[in-house]
C-alpha positions in Angstrom: 14.7 -6.9 33.0 17.2 -3.8 34.3 15.3 -0.5 34.2 16.8 0.5 30.8 15.3 -2.3 29.0 12.1 -2.1 30.8 11.6 1.5 29.8 12.4 0.8 26.4 10.1 -2.3 25.8 7.4 0.0 27.4 8.0 3.1 25.0 8.6 0.1 22.3 12.0 1.1 21.7 14.2 -2.0 20.6 17.5 -2.3 21.9 19.0 -4.5 19.1 18.1 -5.7 15.5 19.1 -8.3 12.9 20.0 -6.3 9.4 19.2 -8.3 6.6 22.4 -9.7 6.7 21.7 -11.7 9.8 23.9 -9.7 11.8 22.8 -8.8 15.3 23.5 -5.1 15.7 23.0 -3.8 19.4 21.7 -0.3 19.6 24.0 2.4 20.5 23.7 4.1 23.9 23.4 7.6 22.6 20.5 6.7 20.2 18.7 5.0 23.0 19.1 8.4 24.9 18.3 10.6 22.2 14.7 8.2 22.0 14.2 8.5 25.5 14.5 12.4 25.2 12.4 13.3 22.4 9.5 10.4 23.9 9.3 12.7 26.6 11.0 10.0 29.1 15.0 11.2 29.7 17.2 8.1 30.6 20.7 7.4 30.1 21.3 5.2 33.1 19.5 2.8 35.8 18.8 5.5 38.1 17.1 8.0 35.4 15.5 5.0 33.9 14.0 4.1 36.7 12.8 7.9 37.7 11.7 7.8 34.0 9.7 4.5 35.0 8.0 7.0 37.3 7.2 9.5 35.5 5.6 7.0 33.0 3.4 5.3 35.4 2.5 8.5 37.0 1.4 9.1 33.2 -0.7 6.4 32.9 -2.5 7.2 35.9 -3.3 11.0 35.5 -4.5 9.5 31.3 -7.4 7.0 33.0 -9.0 7.3 29.9 -7.4 6.6 26.5 -7.4 9.6 24.0 -8.3 7.1 21.2 -10.0 3.9 21.0 -9.1 2.1 17.3 -11.4 -1.1 16.8 -12.1 -3.2 13.7 -15.3 -4.6 13.8 -18.5 -5.1 12.2 -20.6 -5.7 15.8 -20.4 -2.4 17.1 -18.8 -3.6 20.3 -16.3 -1.6 21.7 -14.5 -1.8 25.4 -13.0 1.7 26.7 -10.4 0.8 29.2 -10.6 2.5 32.1 -8.0 2.6 34.8 -9.0 2.0 38.0 -7.1 2.2 40.8 -8.1 4.5 43.8 -11.8 4.4 42.5 -14.1 4.2 44.9 -16.8 1.5 44.3 -19.3 3.9 44.8 -18.4 5.6 41.7 -20.8 6.6 39.1 -19.6 6.3 35.6 -21.8 8.3 33.2 -21.1 8.6 29.7 -22.3 11.1 26.7 -21.7 9.8 23.1 -21.7 11.9 20.2 -21.9 9.8 16.9 -20.6 11.5 13.6 -24.0 11.7 12.1 -24.9 13.9 14.8 -27.1 11.7 17.1 -26.5 11.7 20.5 -26.7 8.8 23.5 -25.9 8.4 26.9 -26.1 6.3 29.5 -24.5 5.2 33.2 -23.2 2.6 35.1 -21.9 2.1 38.6 -18.2 1.3 38.8 -19.0 -2.1 40.3 -21.4 -3.0 36.9 -18.2 -2.5 34.9 -16.2 -5.5 33.5 -13.1 -6.2 35.2 -9.7 -6.8 33.0 -8.8 -9.9 32.5 -5.2 -9.1 32.6 -5.3 -6.2 35.5 -8.3 -6.8 37.3 -9.6 -4.5 39.3 -6.9 -2.1 38.5 -8.8 -1.9 35.4 -12.3 -1.9 34.1 -13.9 -1.7 30.8 -16.7 0.6 29.7 -18.7 -1.6 27.0 -20.6 0.7 24.3 -22.6 -1.5 22.0 -24.5 -0.8 18.2 -21.4 1.6 16.9 -21.6 2.1 12.9 -18.6 2.2 11.6 -17.0 6.3 11.7 -15.4 8.5 13.7 -17.3 8.9 17.2 -16.4 10.6 20.3 -17.5 10.0 23.8 -17.6 11.8 27.2 -16.8 10.2 30.5 -17.2 11.2 33.7 -16.4 9.7 37.5 -19.3 11.0 40.2 -17.9 10.0 43.3 -15.7 11.1 46.3 -12.9 12.2 43.1 -14.5 13.4 40.1 -12.8 13.0 36.8 -13.6 13.4 33.3 -12.1 12.6 29.9 -13.1 12.5 26.2 -12.2 9.7 24.1 -12.0 9.5 20.3 -13.9 6.3 19.1 -13.0 5.2 15.7 -15.0 2.3 14.4 -13.6 0.4 11.5 -14.9 -2.5 9.3 -13.0 -5.6 9.5 -10.7 -5.5 6.3 -10.1 -3.4 3.8 -12.6 -2.6 0.6 -12.0 -4.6 -2.9 -13.9 -3.8 -6.1 -16.5 -5.9 -6.5 -14.6 -8.3 -9.8 -11.5 -8.5 -7.6 -13.7 -9.7 -4.5 -15.3 -12.2 -6.2 -11.5 -13.9 -7.5 -11.4 -11.6 -10.7 -7.5 -11.7 -11.3 -7.0 -7.7 -12.9 -4.2 -6.1 -14.5 -2.4 -2.8 -14.3 -0.2 -0.8 -16.4 1.7 1.6 -14.5 3.9 4.1 -15.1 5.5 7.7 -13.8 3.0 10.5 -15.1 6.5 12.9 -15.8 7.3 10.4 -18.5 4.1 10.7 -20.7 4.3 12.6 -24.3 1.6 14.0 -25.8 1.1 16.4 -28.6 0.4 18.7 -26.3 2.7 18.6 -23.1 5.0 21.1 -22.1 8.1 19.0 -22.3 6.8 16.7 -18.9 3.4 14.1 -19.2 0.3 15.8 -17.4 -3.3 15.1 -16.1 -5.0 15.4 -19.7 -1.9 12.7 -20.9 -3.2 10.6 -17.8 -6.6 10.7 -19.2 -5.1 9.6 -22.4 -3.0 6.7 -21.3 -6.3 5.8 -19.3 -9.2 5.7 -22.4 -6.0 3.3 -24.2 -5.6 0.9 -21.7 -9.1 0.4 -21.0 -9.1 -0.6 -24.2 -6.9 -3.2 -24.4 -8.3 -4.9 -21.2 -6.2 -2.9 -17.9 -8.4 -2.6 -14.9 -6.4 0.3 -13.7 -3.3 2.9 -14.4 -0.7 3.1 -11.6 1.3 5.9 -11.4 3.9 7.3 -9.2 3.1 10.0 -6.4 1.2 12.9 -7.4 2.3 15.0 -3.8 3.2 18.7 -4.2 6.9 19.5 -4.4 9.0 22.5 -4.1 8.3 24.6 -7.0 11.4 26.7 -5.9 13.6 24.2 -6.5 12.1 22.1 -8.9 15.7 19.5 -9.6 14.5 18.1 -6.3 12.4 15.9 -8.4 11.5 12.9 -6.3 8.3 12.2 -5.5 8.9 10.1 -2.6 10.2 13.2 -1.5 7.0 15.2 -0.6 6.8 18.7 0.4 3.1 18.0 1.3 1.3 14.9 1.3 -2.1 16.6 1.2 -1.9 18.4 -2.0 -1.0 18.1 -5.3 2.3 19.1 -8.0 0.4 21.1 -9.8 3.3 21.0 -12.2 1.5 18.1 -13.9 -1.5 20.9 -14.9 -2.2 20.8 -18.9 -2.1 25.2 -18.9 -3.9 25.0 -22.3 -6.8 23.1 -20.9 -7.6 25.2 -18.0 -11.0 26.5 -18.7 -9.3 30.1 -17.3 -6.8 29.6 -20.3 -9.1 29.8 -22.6 -10.7 33.3 -20.6 -7.2 34.7 -20.4 -6.2 37.0 -23.4 -2.6 37.8 -21.8 -1.9 34.1 -21.0 -2.6 33.0 -24.5 -0.6 36.1 -26.6 2.1 34.8 -23.6 2.3 31.2 -25.1 1.7 32.1 -28.3 4.8 34.6 -28.5 7.5 33.0 -31.0 10.0 33.0 -27.9 7.8 31.1 -25.6 6.9 28.6 -28.4 10.6 28.5 -29.2 10.9 27.5 -25.4 8.3 25.0 -25.2 9.3 22.9 -28.6 13.1 22.5 -26.5 11.6 21.4 -23.9 9.4 18.5 -25.7 12.7 17.5 -27.6 14.4 16.5 -24.8 14.9 12.7 -23.5 14.4 13.7 -19.5 12.6 15.8 -18.0 14.1 20.0 -17.6 12.3 20.4 -14.0 13.7 23.9 -13.9 12.6 24.6 -17.7 9.0 23.1 -17.2 8.7 25.3 -13.7 9.4 28.6 -15.4 7.1 28.2 -18.3 4.2 26.9 -16.4 4.2 29.3 -13.6 5.0 32.5 -15.9 1.5 31.0 -17.7 -0.2 30.6 -14.5 0.7 33.2 -12.5 -1.1 35.1 -15.8 -3.9 33.0 -15.7 -4.5 33.3 -12.2 -4.2 37.3 -12.3 -6.9 37.5 -15.0 -9.2 34.8 -13.0 -9.3 37.6 -9.8 -10.4 40.1 -11.7 -13.0 38.0 -14.2 -14.6 36.2 -11.2 -13.5 37.1 -8.0 -13.3 41.2 -8.3 -16.9 41.4 -9.9 -18.5 44.0 -7.6 -21.9 42.4 -6.2 -25.3 44.4 -8.5 -29.0 43.1 -8.7 -30.0 40.0 -10.4 -31.6 42.0 -13.3 -28.4 43.6 -13.9 -26.1 40.4 -14.6 -25.6 39.1 -17.9 -24.7 35.3 -18.9 -20.9 36.0 -18.5 -21.0 37.7 -15.0 -23.3 34.8 -13.8 -20.5 32.2 -15.4 -17.9 33.8 -13.6 -20.0 34.0 -10.2 -20.9 30.4 -10.3 -16.8 29.6 -10.9 -15.8 31.9 -8.3 -18.3 29.9 -6.0 -16.8 26.7 -6.7 -13.4 28.2 -5.8 -14.3 29.4 -2.4 -16.3 25.7 -2.4 -12.9 24.4 -2.6 -11.7 26.4 0.0 -14.0 25.7 2.1 -14.1 21.7 2.0 -10.4 21.9 2.6 -10.4 24.6 4.9 -7.1 24.8 7.5 -5.2 22.4 5.8 -5.1 24.6 2.4 -4.9 27.5 4.0 -1.9 26.7 5.9 -0.2 24.7 2.7 -0.9 28.2 0.6 0.1 30.4 3.6 3.6 28.7 4.0 3.9 28.2 -0.2 4.0 32.2 0.0 5.9 32.7 3.2 8.8 30.3 1.5 8.6 32.2 -1.4 8.8 35.8 0.7 11.5 34.8 2.6 13.4 32.3 0.2 14.2 35.3 -2.0 15.6 37.0 0.8 18.5 33.9 1.6 18.2 30.8 0.2 18.7 29.1 3.7 14.9 31.1 4.9 13.3 28.0 2.0 13.4 26.2 5.4 10.5 27.4 7.8 13.2 26.5 11.0 15.1 29.4 9.8 12.1 31.6 9.3 12.1 34.7 11.9 10.7 33.4 15.0 7.0 34.4 14.8 6.7 32.8 11.7 7.6 29.2 12.6 4.4 28.4 14.3 1.5 28.4 12.1 -0.6 29.3 15.0 0.4 32.6 15.4 -0.4 36.1 15.3 2.2 37.2 12.9 1.3 34.1 10.3 -2.6 35.1 10.5 -2.3 39.0 10.5 0.4 37.7 7.2 -2.5 35.2 5.7 -4.9 38.2 6.0 -2.8 40.9 4.1 -1.8 39.1 1.5 -4.7 37.5 0.2 -4.1 37.6 -3.3 -0.7 35.4 -3.0 -1.8 33.3 -0.7 -4.6 32.4 -2.8 -2.9 31.9 -5.8 -1.6 29.0 -4.6 -5.1 27.7 -3.4 -6.3 28.6 -7.0 -3.5 26.2 -8.2 -4.5 23.1 -5.6 -8.4 23.3 -7.2 -7.1 23.7 -10.8 -5.5 20.5 -10.1 -7.2 18.9 -8.3 -9.8 19.7 -11.0 -7.7 18.2 -13.7 -7.3 15.3 -12.1 -10.7 14.6 -11.4 -11.5 15.1 -15.4 -8.9 12.6 -16.0 -10.1 9.7 -14.0 -13.9 9.9 -15.1 -13.2 9.9 -18.9 -13.3 6.1 -18.5 -14.6 3.8 -16.1 -12.5 0.7 -15.0 -13.3 -1.8 -13.2 -10.2 0.0 -10.6 -9.8 3.3 -11.8 -6.6 5.4 -10.8 -4.0 3.4 -9.1 -2.3 6.2 -6.5 1.2 5.8 -4.0 0.9 7.5 -1.0 5.2 8.2 0.0 6.1 6.8 3.6 7.2 10.5 4.7 7.9 14.4 4.2 10.4 16.2 3.6 11.3 18.6 7.2 11.4 21.6 5.3 8.3 21.5 4.0 4.2 22.3 4.6 3.6 19.5 6.5 6.0 19.2 8.8 5.2 23.0 9.7 2.0 22.2 10.1 2.7 18.8 11.9 5.8 19.4 14.2 3.8 18.9 17.2 3.5 15.6 16.5 6.9 14.6 14.8 10.0 13.5 16.4 12.5 16.0 15.9 16.3 15.3 15.6 15.6 12.2 13.6 14.6 11.0 9.7 13.4 7.7 9.0 15.6 5.4 7.0 16.8 1.6 6.7 19.5 -0.7 8.1 22.0 -2.2 6.1 20.6 -4.6 3.2 22.0 -5.6 -0.3 20.9 -2.7 -2.0 22.3 -0.2 0.5 25.4 -1.8 2.4 25.5 1.7 4.8 21.7 1.6 5.3 19.6 4.2 4.1 18.2 7.7 5.2 15.5 8.5 3.8 15.4 12.6 5.7 11.9 12.2 6.8 11.0 13.0 10.6 9.2 10.1 11.8 5.9 10.6 13.9 5.8 10.6 17.9 3.7 7.6 18.5 2.7 8.8 21.5 2.0 12.3 20.7 -0.1 10.9 16.6 -2.0 9.0 19.3 -2.9 12.0 21.3 -4.1 13.8 18.7 -6.8 10.8 17.4 -4.3 10.3 14.3 -6.2 13.5 13.0 -3.3 14.2 10.2 -3.1 10.2 9.5 -6.8 10.7 8.5 -6.4 13.5 6.7 -3.3 12.4 4.5 -4.8 8.5 3.9 -8.3 10.5 2.7 -6.7 13.1 0.6 -5.1 10.0 -1.3 -7.6 7.8 -1.7 -9.7 10.8 -3.2 -9.3 10.3 -6.8 -7.9 6.7 -6.4 -9.8 3.4 -7.1 -6.3 1.6 -5.4 -3.8 3.0 -3.1 0.0 1.5 -2.8 1.2 2.9 0.8 4.9 3.3 0.0 7.1 1.4 2.9 3.9 -0.1 5.1 6.5 -1.6 7.0 6.5 1.9 9.1 2.9 1.0 10.5 4.5 -1.8 12.8 7.5 0.1 13.2 9.7 2.7 12.1 13.6 2.9 11.9 14.6 6.3 13.7 18.3 7.6 12.4 19.6 10.2 14.8 20.5 13.6 13.0 24.6 13.1 12.0 24.9 9.2 13.0 25.5 6.7 10.6 22.8 4.7 9.3 23.2 1.6 10.9 22.8 3.2 14.3 19.3 4.1 14.2 16.8 2.1 16.1 13.5 0.6 15.5 10.4 2.2 17.2 7.3 0.6 17.3 4.3 2.4 15.8 0.3 1.8 16.5 -0.7 -0.7 13.8 -3.9 -1.6 15.3 -4.6 1.5 15.4 -3.7 2.7 11.7 -5.1 0.0 10.2 -8.8 1.0 11.3 -8.0 3.9 9.9 -6.8 2.6 6.7 -9.9 0.6 6.4 -12.8 2.8 7.3 -11.1 5.4 4.7 -10.7 2.2 2.4 -14.5 1.5 2.4 -15.8 5.8 2.3 -13.4 6.1 -0.9 -14.0 2.6 -2.3 -10.4 1.9 -2.6 -8.3 -1.1 -2.7 -5.0 -1.0 -0.2 -1.7 -2.7 -1.2 1.0 -2.2 1.3 4.6 -2.1 0.1 6.1 -4.8 2.2 9.1 -5.6 1.0 12.7 -5.1 2.9 12.9 -6.6 6.6 10.0 -7.6 7.8 9.1 -7.6 11.3 7.5 -10.4 12.5 4.0 -10.7 12.5 3.3 -7.8 9.9 2.4 -9.6 6.6 -0.4 -12.0 8.9 -1.4 -8.1 10.2 -2.1 -6.7 6.7 -3.7 -10.1 5.4 -5.9 -9.8 8.7 -6.8 -6.0 8.1 -7.5 -7.1 3.9 -4.6 -4.9 2.5 -3.3 -6.6 -0.6 0.7 -7.7 -0.4 3.4 -6.3 -2.6 5.2 -9.4 -4.4 8.3 -8.7 -6.9 9.1 -11.8 -9.1 12.4 -10.5 -9.0 12.5 -11.1 -5.3 10.2 -14.3 -4.9 13.1 -16.7 -4.8 13.1 -19.9 -2.3 16.5 -21.6 -2.2 17.9 -20.4 -5.2 14.5 -20.9 -7.2 11.7 -18.7 -8.5 8.6 -19.1 -6.9 6.0 -20.8 -8.7 3.1 -18.9 -10.2 0.7 -20.8 -7.8 2.2 -20.1 -4.7 1.7 -16.7 -4.8 -0.7 -15.3 -2.3 -4.4 -14.3 -3.8 -4.3 -11.0 -1.9 -1.2 -9.6 -3.5 -0.4 -7.1 -6.4 2.4 -9.1 -8.2 5.0 -7.1 -10.4 8.2 -8.2 -12.2 10.1 -5.0 -10.6 9.8 -1.3 -9.3 10.9 2.0 -9.6 13.9 1.3 -7.3 14.7 -1.6 -9.5 16.0 -2.7 -12.7 13.9 -2.9 -15.3 12.9 -6.0 -17.2 15.4 -5.5 -19.7 18.1 -3.9 -17.8 17.7 -7.0 -15.5 18.3 -9.4 -18.4 21.1 -7.2 -19.6 22.7 -6.5 -16.5 22.6 -2.7 -17.6 21.4 -1.9 -13.5 25.0 -3.8 -12.3 27.4 -1.9 -14.8 25.5 1.6 -13.6 26.0 0.8 -10.0 29.9 0.1 -11.0 29.7 3.2 -12.9 28.4 5.1 -10.1 30.8 3.9 -7.4 28.0 2.1 -5.6 30.3 -1.3 -5.8 33.8 -2.2 -6.5 35.2 -4.5 -9.3 34.9 -7.4 -7.2 31.5 -7.0 -6.2 30.6 -6.6 -9.8 31.9 -9.8 -10.7 30.3 -11.5 -8.2 26.9 -9.8 -9.2 27.0 -10.7 -12.7 27.5 -14.3 -11.8 24.7 -14.2 -9.3 22.4 -12.6 -11.8 23.8 -15.4 -14.9 22.2 -17.9 -11.9 19.0 -15.6 -11.9 18.7 -16.1 -15.2 19.3 -19.0 -15.4 16.5 -20.2 -12.6 13.7 -17.8 -14.0 14.0 -19.7 -17.6 13.5 -22.9 -15.8 10.6 -21.2 -13.5 8.9 -20.2 -17.1 9.6 -23.5 -18.9 8.0 -25.3 -15.6 4.9 -23.7 -16.6 5.0 -24.9 -20.3 5.5 -21.0 -21.4 7.2 -20.8 -24.8 9.1 -17.8 -26.4 12.2 -18.4 -24.0 14.5 -18.0 -26.7 13.9 -14.2 -27.0 16.1 -11.9 -26.1 15.2 -10.6 -23.3 12.1 -13.2 -23.0 10.4 -10.0 -22.2 6.9 -11.4 -23.3 7.3 -15.0 -21.9 8.1 -13.0 -18.5 5.0 -11.0 -19.1 2.8 -14.2 -19.2 4.5 -15.9 -16.0 3.2 -13.3 -14.0 -0.2 -12.6 -15.4 -0.2 -16.8 -14.4 0.3 -15.9 -10.6 -2.5 -16.9 -8.1 -2.0 -12.3 -7.2 -5.6 -10.9 -7.8 -3.8 -7.9 -9.3 -0.9 -7.8 -11.6 1.1 -5.2 -12.1 2.9 -4.3 -15.6 5.4 -1.3 -16.1 5.2 0.4 -19.3 8.8 0.9 -19.3 8.9 -3.2 -19.5 6.1 -3.4 -22.3 8.1 -1.2 -24.4 12.1 -3.1 -23.4 13.2 0.0 -22.0 16.4 -0.5 -20.3 17.5 2.7 -18.2 16.3 2.3 -14.3 13.5 4.8 -13.1 15.8 5.5 -9.4 18.9 4.5 -8.7 18.9 4.0 -4.7 21.5 5.9 -2.8 22.3 8.3 -5.6 21.0 12.0 -6.2 21.9 14.2 -8.9 24.7 11.3 -9.9 22.0 9.9 -11.8 19.4 11.4 -14.1 16.7 9.9 -11.3 13.2 10.6 -11.8 13.5 12.3 -15.1 13.2 9.9 -18.2 10.7 10.2 -20.4 9.1 7.9 -23.3 10.4 7.7 -26.9 7.1 7.9 -28.3 4.1 9.5 -27.6 0.9 8.0 -25.5 -0.8 7.6 -28.9 1.7 5.3 -30.1 2.9 3.6 -27.0 0.6 0.8 -27.6 1.7 0.0 -31.9 4.9 -1.0 -30.3 4.9 -4.7 -32.1 6.5 -5.9 -28.4 3.7 -3.6 -26.5 1.0 -5.9 -28.7 2.4 -9.2 -28.0 2.5 -8.6 -24.1 -1.0 -7.1 -24.3 -2.1 -10.0 -26.3 -0.5 -12.2 -23.5 -2.2 -10.5 -20.9 -5.6 -10.7 -22.2 -5.3 -14.2 -22.8 -3.9 -14.7 -19.5 -6.1 -12.5 -17.5 -9.1 -11.7 -19.6 -11.6 -9.2 -18.9 -13.8 -9.6 -16.0 
């Protein structure tokens, strides 16, 4: 093996890859050079690769104890590898263990008493710790001898498999109704679905036997660029999108005479009426009205609750006591989320200030140099000086979290809210600003060429640098998983393939010139399983696309559910029988990036792709022939199951019965399919050319289930998957 290949192997960088068409593609040398530079070991030829390997070896020797060790285990045993090269046999190993609970333990071993590594012999020993509870701990290790050394290792001790709700764990086959939250209509909405509408939907769906309600990611987007509406291109995955607030359900709205007067004004009501009537969300219009009302509410909240002078308890009245309790709740929320919330809010205030002067300054990388580091003196001073502006964004997050919690608490569903975690973050957003030290600058995450994107895909998200995120003991990854499980009974992790490898695309290069870089899959899965038990949250890994070898086995071993689409479950031209689906899976007909079932059946997606110029006439003709074959094959699969109603056009009830009969413990049913919607939610490879992420339902939540078609589908689901 030459030096370049050896370096690539050591750093987890693939020198070639096979795309979805079976074509072997060699990674361009310029791409490899950029990756090596980013990972901290520059190399472009054999000589420089040998130097980089030497530096890598020195780094491994200096890091004689790992910064973090993650294990999935129930026996509480963990072996910490210690590099043994040059260690004097008389050395004493002293360890001090600090448990998450605060308990402290310590001990010491002679160097020769430590177990030798099976692979490396004397070059590596193992310090064994036992009886560790699940959680996040740390151990300080000191080597006392001729050469004194000291290091601290973070320990992540997790259950072997992720959490499953009791019914699901016992074999019950549940079903969930899924939707895009912005699509929901209600009597009180402001042109977009909101948290109150979510609560309404959960109550009604529970009455029909649904175990969960699945929704799009609720991540924070950019309020100053509302038309950038994809929930999978978030500004932050740590916080919520306040556009989903139900303004008139806020208790502070009731206390704000100014806000109520603003909303009641004829001109405001006229705008509201126009927004409610639209078939697609007008994000700019919705953002403008909600922001105007929220700022008025916030001003009154500060006056009423935060600016109350301190007086003797005997001089307070009930109103003051209520205001103080309300203020204390806000301060408690700030304290709970601490630095992450403060940085998020400071970022939003700075972006508003700089962006108002120059639109290019919405991107923090174009800010004055003093503000590009969140820990700088300039940022700290700004946060202290602009408290009112900064706390406005903290207030919005508090209100959003409060309303989401209230919505999910309205009904006791077996699973509850089925959340969605996007694969990445916008490089111009607050998470990227906060996490820039662990991101791989100059690259974007994407996917190699496949049938849906012949040139590959570039999603624009900066990948994590696997070496740096490990050095940080995965602190921000832990916060991200925890934030998204906080209100959820199930969580879908988008593009879970990234746990094993990410496709890095260098800036300015074609998508196909990307490279796969290995991710620390075992460590990431340990964190997910630990957090899932703490949050009592089922985990689904979206494992579609070009799968790396061993991924599905690793996910299954960790207890994550696979994500199976009926459209994709085909072998040799035949649709997979329901009895052959895996049990630990969430099965669905389609997803947001694919046509609805009615659209699939009628070929609406093919027509749309041709209209958008994504395929030519020849490809369109081929696609229609293939769709004809797929329709016939699907009918044959349903016929083999003894399912009736196949003469309907399209056979929506029959295909949902087919879905419900799969062995998958969770079946996902889109409202779009239940009501026969044909318009696709999102067309990959398009942005403003198609109204992605905007379509609203024709009927309100209270009328959706009155649809004759919906009634038939729900009856079929109850028959095939009766409540536990």
